[in-house]
N, C-alpha and C positions, 0 to 999 in steps of 0.2 A: 622476488619476482620470478615467475617460471620462465623457462627458456623461450617458449612461444610468445609470451607477453613481452619479453625483452626484445625479441626480433621484431614484433609489431611496432613497439615503441621506436626502435631504430628506423623502421620504414617511415614512420611519421616524421621523425626528426630529419631524415634525409629529404622528405618532401618539403619540410620547412626551409632547409638550406637552399633548395632549389628556388623557392619563392623569394628568399632574400637575395639570391644571386641574380634572378631575373628582374626583380622589381624591388629595389631597396626601399626601406621605410614604408612597407605596406601598412596602411592604417589599421590599428588594432581592432576596429569595429568590423572588419571584414568587408563584405559586399562585392562589388565588381570593379576591377581596375583594368583600364586599357592604357598601354604604354606605347609610345612611338619613339624609337631611337633615331633622332634627327639632329642635324648640326645646330639648329637654332629653333626657337618656338615658332618663328614666322613660317618655317617650312611645314608645320603641321596645320596651318590655318586653312588650307584648302579642304581638309578633311574634318574640320571641327564641327561643321553642321551635321555630318553623319554621326559623329560621336554624340552630339547633343540629342539626336533622335534615338540613339541606342540606349543611352543611360538616363536614369532618373535624377535630374538636377545634380550633374556631376561637379566635383571640385577639381580645379585645374592647378597643378603644381609643376614647376620646372626645375631642372638642374642641368649642368653641362651635358649636352648630348642626349637629353631625355625630356619628353613631355608626358605627363601622367594625368589621366582623368580617373577620378575615383567617385563611385556612387554607391548608395546603399542597395540598389537593385537595378535590374534592367528596366527600361522604360515600359510602362504598361500600354503605351500608344501603339506599339508594334506587336503583331502576333509572331509566333515562333518562326514561321516561314520567312516573314519580312525581315526579322532580325538576322536570320542566316544569310539572306541575300545581301543585306547591307554589310555584314561582316566579311562576306566573300568579296564584295567590291573593294572594301578597304584592304583586304589581304592582296588582291590583285594589284592594287596600287603600291602598297608598301612592302610586300614580301616579308622577309624575316625581321624587318624593323618593327613590325607590329606584334605585340603580345597582349593577350587577354588572360586575366586571372579571375577566378571566382572562388569565394569561400564555399564551404560545404553547403550552407543554406542556399546561397544563390545558385549553386549547381544542382540543387534538388528540384523536386517538382515545382512547376510554376504556381500550382495551386495545391493547398493541403499541407500536410506536415512535411518538414524537410527530411531527406534521407541521406544515407552515406554517399559520398562521391565514389564513383566507380573507378578505382585505380587498379592497374594490372598487378598480379602477384610479382614479387621480386623487384618492387619499385626501388629498393635500396641499391640494387646493382645498376639500375638504369636511371639513377636520380638526376643525372645531368642531361638526360635526353628529354626533349619536350613532349608532353602528353598531348595528343591531337584533340581537336574540338569534338570529334566523334565520341569522346568519353564524357561529355557533359550530360547531366540529367535533365529531367523536365521536358518541356516542349522543345527545348533546344537539343535534346539528346540525339546524337548520332545523325543529325540532319545533314551534315556535310557528306555522309556516306550516300545520301540520295542524289547528290549533284552528279550530272553526267561527267564522263571523263574529260569532256571539253571544257567544263566550267568548274571543275574541282579546285578550290583555292582555300585550303584549310588555314584558319588562324591558329596560332599556337596557344593553347589554352591549358591551364593547370588548375584544377579544383583544389583549393587550399582550405583545410579545416580552420575554424575560428580558433584564436589562440587558447581559449580556455579548454578546448578539447585536448590539447597537448598535456596540460596539467593533469587531466583525468585519464590520460591514455592507458595508465596501468590498471585502472579499475575495470572490473568485469563488465559493468553496465556500459561503460564507454566503449570497451572492446566490442561488445555485442552491437552497439549502435553504429560504430564506425568500422565494422568488419570489412576488410578488403576483399574484393572479388573481381574477377575478370568481367568486362562488359558483356552483357548478353545482347548481341546485335540482332537477334531474331525475335525476342519476346515482346518488346514495346513497339506499338504502332508508331510510325514515323510521322513527323509534322507534315512533310510533303505529301505523304500518302493521304492524309486526311484532307489536305487542300484539294487533292485530285478527286476525292470521292464525295466531298460535302455537297457539291452541286447536284450530283446524282441522287444523294439521299434526300435533300430538300425538294428536288423536283418530284421524286416518287411520293413523298409525303403530301405535297400540295395537291397532287393529282388523285391519289388513292384514299387519303383521309384528310380532306380539307378542314374538318372540324378540329382535329388534333393539331394540324398545321397552324390554324388561327390561334389555338390555345397556347402553343409554344411561342408563337410571335408575340402574343400579348404578355406572356411571362418574361420574355426577353426585354420588352419595352419597360416593364415594371422594374426589373433588376437594373437595367441601364440607368434608371432615374435615381437610384440610390446614391448618396453623396460620396461614399469612399469606396475604394477598390476592395478593402477588407469586408465591408458590408455586402458588396456584390458577390464576392467569393462565398461568404457564409450563406447567402440566400440560395445560391446555386447548390451548394452542398446539402442544404436542408431540403430543397425541392426536387432534386434530381431523382431520388428513389421513386417518387410519384410519377415523374415523367417516364421512367423505365417501365413502370407497371402499365401505363397507358400505351406505350409502344408495344409491349408484350400482348396486351389486349387487342390492339389493332391487328397484329400478326395473327392472333388466334381467330379473329373474325374474318380473316382473309383479305384484309385491306392492305396493310403493309406486307411486302413479300418476306418470306423467311430469311432470304439473303440480306434484305435491307435491315431487318431487325437485328440480324447477327452483326452487321457492320456498325450499327449504333452502339452495340455492346462493346465491340472491339475498340472503337474510337471514343470510349466513355470519357477519358481524361481530356482529350482534345475538344470534344463537344462541350464539356463543362467549362473549359477555359474560354471557348468562343462565346458561350452564353454570358459568362462573367464580363467579358470585354465588350459584349454587344455587337459581335461581328459574325454570329453564326449564319445569319440570313443574307448578309451583304454580298458575299461572293456569288451565292446562287442567284440572287436577283440581278446581279451585274452580268453574269455569264451563262446562266443556265437556260433551261427550256422556256421558263417564264419570260426571260429577256428576249429570246429568239422570237417567241410568239408576239411580243410587243412590237418588235421590229417589223414583223410581217403585217401586223395591223396598221402600222404607220405607212408601210409601203402601199397599202390599199386605199389610203386616204388622200384626197385632193390631187394636185398636180405640182410639178416642179417647174419653177420659172428660171430660165437661164439668161444671163446677161453677158453678151460678148464684150462689153466695154467696162466691166467691173474693175474698180481700183482695189488693189490688195497691198498689204504691207510686205513687199517682196525683197526690200533691201535688208541686209543683216541687222543693221541697227534698228530697223522698224519692227521686225518680228521678235528680236531680242528684247525690245522695250515691252512688247506684249508678254513675253515670258516673265520678265521682271515683275510686271503688274500682277500676274497670276501667282507668282511666288509670294508676293506681299499679301495678296488676298487670302491665300491659304496658309499663311504664316509658316512658309518653308524658306528659311533664310538662305540656305546654300544648295549646292547640287545634291540630288538624290535620285537613285534608281531603286528605291525601296519604299515608295509611297504606300500608305494603307489603301484598302479598297475604297474607303469613304473619300479620301483625298483624290484618288484617281477619278472617281465619279464626278467630283466637283470640278476637277481640271478639264474633263471632257465637256462638262456643261459650259464652262467659261470659254473654251476654244470654239465650241460649236456656235455659241451666241455671237462671238466675234466674227466668224466666217459665214454665218447664215446657213449652217448645216446642222440638222438635227443631231444632238449628241449621241443618240442611239445609233445613228448610222456610222459615226466616227468610231464608237466602241465596237460595232459589228465589224468594221474594217480591221480594227486592232485584234479582235478575236480571230479573224481569218488569217491575219498576217503573223501573229506571234502567240496566239492562244492566250492573250492578255498577260504575257510575261514581260516584265520590264527589262530583263536581260535575256538574250538568246544566243549563248556562245557558240551554238552549233552552226550558225550562219556567218562566215567571215565577210560576206559581201554587204551586209546590212546590220543595223543596230537598233535595239530598243523595241518598245511596245508597238510602234508604228513601222518598224523595219525600214528605216531610212537608209537607202543604198549609199555606198561610199562614193558614188559619182557626184553626189552633192557635197563637194569638198568644202565649200564655205560653211556649210552647216556643221561640219566637224571641227571647225577652228575655234580658237578662243578658250578662255578658262572655263566657260560654261557652254556646252554644245549638245548636240543630239546624242552623242555617245555616252556622256556622263550625267545627263539630267533628263528625267522622264517628262517633266513638264515641257521643257524645250522640245523634246522628241514629239510630244503631242501637238504642240504649236506648229512645228514644221510639217508634220503629217497633215494637220488641218489646212495649212497653207497650200500644200501640194494638191489636196483634194479640191479646194476652192479654185485653184488654177485649172484643174481638170474640167470643172463645170464650165468655166469661161472658155476653155479651148473647145469643148464640145459645141458650144454656141457659135464660136467663130468658124469652125470647120464645116458645120452643117449649113451655116449661112452662106459660106463661100461656095458650097456645092449646090446652092439653090434649093435646099431642103427646108421644110418646116422644122423647127426645133423640137426634139423629143420633149414630152411633158409627162409621160408615164413614169412615176418615181421608180418603178422596178427597172425599167430600161435605163434611165439615167444613172441609177446606182450601179447597175451592171456595167455600163460603159465606163463609169468612173473607176470601178474596181479593175477593169481591164487596163486602163491607162496607168493606174497606180502600180499595177503589177508589171507592166511591160514598157511603160513610158508614154508620154503624151503624143509622140510622133505617130503612134498607131491610129489616132483618131482621124487624121487626115485621110488615111486609106479606108477606114470604115465609112466615113461620109462619102468618099469618092465612089466606092462600089455600091453603097446603098442608093446613091442617085442613079447610077448606071442600071441597077436591077429594078428600080422603082418600087422598093419595098415599103411597107408601112413602118415608119421609124419608131412607132410605139408598140410594135409587136415583136417580142423577142424571137419567137419561132421563125419569123421571116429572115432574121439575120443568119440562121443556119439552114433554112429550107427554101428561101426565095419567096416571092409573092404567092400567098396561098399555101405555103409549106408548113410543116409541123415536125414533131419528133415523138418517139415513144421510147420507153425505158424497158430493158429486158427484165424478165421475171426475177433474176438473181440480183437485180439492182446495180449491175456492174457496167452495162453498156447502154449507149444511146444510139438509136437507129433513126436517121433523118428520113422524113417523108417529104420528098421534093415537091414543090409546087408545080402545077401543070405548065408545060411548055418551057421548063428550065433545063439547063444541062447539069444540074446538081445531082449527085448520086447519094446513095444511102449513108455514106460516110461524111457527107457535108462538103465534099470536094466541089470547088467552084462557088461556094456560098460566100456571102459578104465576110463572115468571120475567117473562113479558110483563105480567101484571097488576101485579106488584110494581114493575116499571119505570115503568109509567104512574102508579102511586100515589105514588111518591117524587118524581116530577116529571122532565120532560125537560130535558136539557142541550143547548144548541146547540153542535154540533161545528164546529171550523174546517174550512175546505175541504180543507186539507192532511191533517188527521187523517181526515176522511171518505174521501178518496181512498185513503189508506194502508190503512185498515181494510177498506172495502168493505161492501156490503150482503150480510151473510152468510146471512140467512134469506129473502131475496127478497121482502120486504114493501115495497120501493120507497123505503126510507129507511135512513140509517145512524144508529144510536142506541146506547144502552147495552145493549140486548138483543144487538146484534152483538158488542159488547165481551165480554159475559158468555158468549155461546156460544163465542167464540174462546178465551177464557181458561179456561172450564170444560172444554171438550173437551181442551185442552192438559193440564190436570191429570189427565184420564182417559187421557192418553198415546195418543191416536188419531193415528198418523202420517200419515193420509191428509188431515187438515186442515192446509193450508199456512199458516204464519204470515204 
């Protein structure tokens, strides 16, 4: 055996020794193994639901101080980004007690032929150091590197070649197949990046080439109907070249933009994986322009009826009972902050039905609050997709709560929103006002109260009564009776046009919203938030009035106000 061959063989043997050291009795069939170093099996119970979501029909074994779950592969129910988020949540909970091992095939591309695991040169010298999750291949590859510094929580992952590979390690063919190389952190598109652009890609396609959009949707539906994952992958691999030719033709005809066509090519592997999983269109329809337009159409329809005496499940045991029912309905047996898009959609539908709120409005709130992210580590004062603030201490208590379970987070967010509608009715009735019925105004005030607290509504009703505004006209909340506003050409400023005979100025000073903002108390914004939002009304400061103008006008769907 040549010296390089011998050195390579020693590297692989060193890798094998690490796998034995970290996870004894790794099943010979390879696959994915997740281990928790805990005093007793009962200690792992709280995370078992997450493990069951991550792995495909895992086998559970125990030994003193260790619980091990082994499966042939990752679960096909989760996309790459959801898998990463779930692993990050487990790592945040268990720290170094958590270890994840993949064989070479599980570490390879999620779809298509397996490829070599990417291990750094000189592994023999660093054999006892853990290889980070960013070295995984496939959709999982380097995804932890995309997490912000505030939510980086790497699981310790070691790609391990299948045992028969070691026996063949000296052969030239095996050496070529399993050649060691340093990970290329720039070449492969990242799963999180695809998640960020897929909405944009689908939106453009639906608007500029609806025929091709419909064709791809129909093909995804056909592929989804195939009985096995292997058949779905094969169908995508067979049909994707034709899809790419159609995308190129669309770009050549001036329908799809050159930038859009280039992105489809860059994210080829992720798009193929999403087609095989039947999830390509889900996120776009859930969060993209098509969804926003649907919300705006709903806001134009009918009226909203408010009830000041409505009964709601406000005690913890009551709203947790609702959370349990939804868990059972969706077959989510334990806590999870990594629901698939489809399950999220179903959860919003069930919560909306319970509270009499259109699910689209709840989802729109979630989009405004968190960008539809189930974990938002950058905000220490609130958690989850609905950004439940930590002043709601009871909601944070117990083994299942708003901080560790997305369904409970949505349930509690829906409860807060329903409480807000009831409070609007109470406060306006107390002030002798007719109740607002314009869905846009009701949703706007609901958003304000959700953002700043329900105490704000008392002052809005009080000043609305004093100024005798039309409670169903948003512009009068900022400009007084007969008032309005205009947006600057650059889309960055709102200029108030005061109603006749009022003492309101062009910044909105003395308007209902400005007076309510002063009455409820100022909040000191961070420099970062202030710079990101900007002084919308030109009064020389950045405060909640700027937040409310921005969010309120968005609810009114004025495209000239830039986010």
